[in-house]
N, C-alpha and C positions, 0 to 999 in steps of 0.2 A: 504493500500500500504506500510505498515511498513516493509514487508519482501523483497521488491523490492530493488535490488542494485541500489544505486543512487549516483550522484555527487551533493553536495550542493554548489551552487554558491552564494557567499556573495556579494551583490551589494553595492558599495560605490558611487553610482551616476554616473556611467560611461555611456557615450552615446552608448557604444557597449555591455552592459550587455546582452540584449536579443539576440544579435548576438553570443555571447559566448555560451549561452544556446542552441541556434539553432545548432551551430557546434557540441556540445556534443551530442545533440539528433540525428543529422545526422549520427553520429557514432554508433547509435542504443543503446545509454546509456541514462537512465532516468536522467534528470537534474531538480532540484528544486531551484528556485531563492528565496533568503531571504534577508531582509534588514540587514545592518550592525548593526542595533539596536537589532536584535534577540539575546537573551541571549545564551551563549555557551551551557547551559544545553539543550535548545530546539534544537539546531543544533545537539548535540550528540544523542538526542532521535531519530533522523531520521536515525541513524546508517549509516552515509555516508561511501562509499568506498573511497571517496576522497573529498577534499574541494578546490574550486577555489575562490580566492579573486580578484574581478574585479578591473579595473582601476577606475579613478574618477577625477573630476576637481580640487580638493583641493591639497594643499601641506601638507605632513605629519608634517611639521614644524609649521603650523598654530595652534594657541591656540585652535581653535574650530574645528580642523580637525576630520573627522570621524575616529574612532578607533574600535578595536575589543579586546576582552579579550586575552591577550598574552598567556594564558594557552592553547589556541587552538593549539599551536605549540608543546605541550607536550602530546598530546593524542595518538600518534602513528599512526595517520591518515595522509596519504599523503596530502600535501598542495601545490598548485601552486598559486603564486602571479603574477598577470599581471599588469605591469606599476605601478599605485598607489599601488596595492596589493603587489608588490615586494618591493617598497619603504617602505611601512608600516611594512612588515615583517622584513626588515633590521633594521629599526628604533626601533621597539619594542624589537629586539634582540641585540641592543646596537651598531649597525654599523652606520657610518656617512652617512647622506643624505644631499647633498648640491646642491645649484643652479649650473647648469653646466655653463662652460665658454661660451658655445654656445648652444642654443636651437635646439633640433633635431625634425623636423616635416616633415613627408612624407617618401618617399622611401629612405631607408638607407642601405648600404651594411654592413652586420654584419659578422664578422669573428667568426666562430664557433671553439673554441679552444679544444673542446672535443666532438667528434662525434662517439666514439667507443662504447657507451652504455648510458643508462639512458635517460635523458630529450631530448638530441639532437641526439640520436642514428640514424644513417643513413642519416643525413643531409649533404649537400655539405659543404666543408670547408669555403666557403664564400657564403652567401645567402642574397638576397634582402628581407628586412623586413620593415614593417610600424612602424615608431616611432612617438610619439606625447608627448613630455615631455620637461619640463624646469628644473626640479630637477632630480637628479640621485644618485644612490648608488656609493660612491667613493671607498669603500673597503668592501668586504662581511663580514657578521657577523662571529663570532667564529664558527668553524665547517664547514663553507661553503667554496667553492672555486669558483672563477670566471671561467665560462666555455664559455663565448663569450664576445666580445667587438666590439666597432666601433672606428673610428678615434677620436671621441669626448667623448665617454662613456666607461669608463674602465670596467664596470660591466653591460654588456647587457644581461647576464644571469648568474645565480648562482645556485649552488646545494650543498645540504647536504644530500648525499645518505644514510648515516647511519640513519638519522631521517626522510628521505623521504620528505624533504622540498626543494622547488624549486621556482625560480623567473625568470621572463623574463621582460625586459624593453620594448621590442617590443610587438606588438599585433598579436598573432598567429591566432586570429579569423577572421581577414580581408583578403580578397583575395590578397591584395597587398603584404602580407607576403607569398611568393611563396611556402614555405614548412611549413606553419602554421598548416595545417591539420595533417601533420606528427608529429609535436610537440605535438598537443593535443592527437593524437593516442598513442604516447609514454607515455603520462601521464595516459590516460584512461586504456590502456591495459598492457603496460610494467610496470608501477609503481603502479597503483591502482588494477590491476588484474581484 
């Protein structure tokens, strides 16, 4: 199956990892789940069309937090970080991740600041999404722009279109995120091709 186009989903211990994989597969795209302990060389051997970094229960600021080789962001392969995956991307690329003044859990209205193309193409300017986080990215890494926010979270989504690196603090894989399937389709077909 080496020649099959695939998405590699890196699991950081998220309760929703298999749901993310299912949503990708429902879009008729092959998805392979690997542990965050998988060496980057093994991930690259799979020749992924894109990589998704799952959420997870840890804080990226914990001394024993799950990590990934930061060189993953230099391979020219599109990467989407979801929740912990976005925070890890920001952290490894030098941006601040901090405990939010207020934890966001459950249905949250997200303001989509850029819906004209890319990750959030075609979404409504304000869309209900499922949030489940205590920590958050407070300012995107160099090269990124914040493309969505909530009343409490200044970076609910971020994008570096030039390097095809993206992150969402919300969970597009759950049905409570009304336009989540659209976000994943934008990644799979618009960004990963």
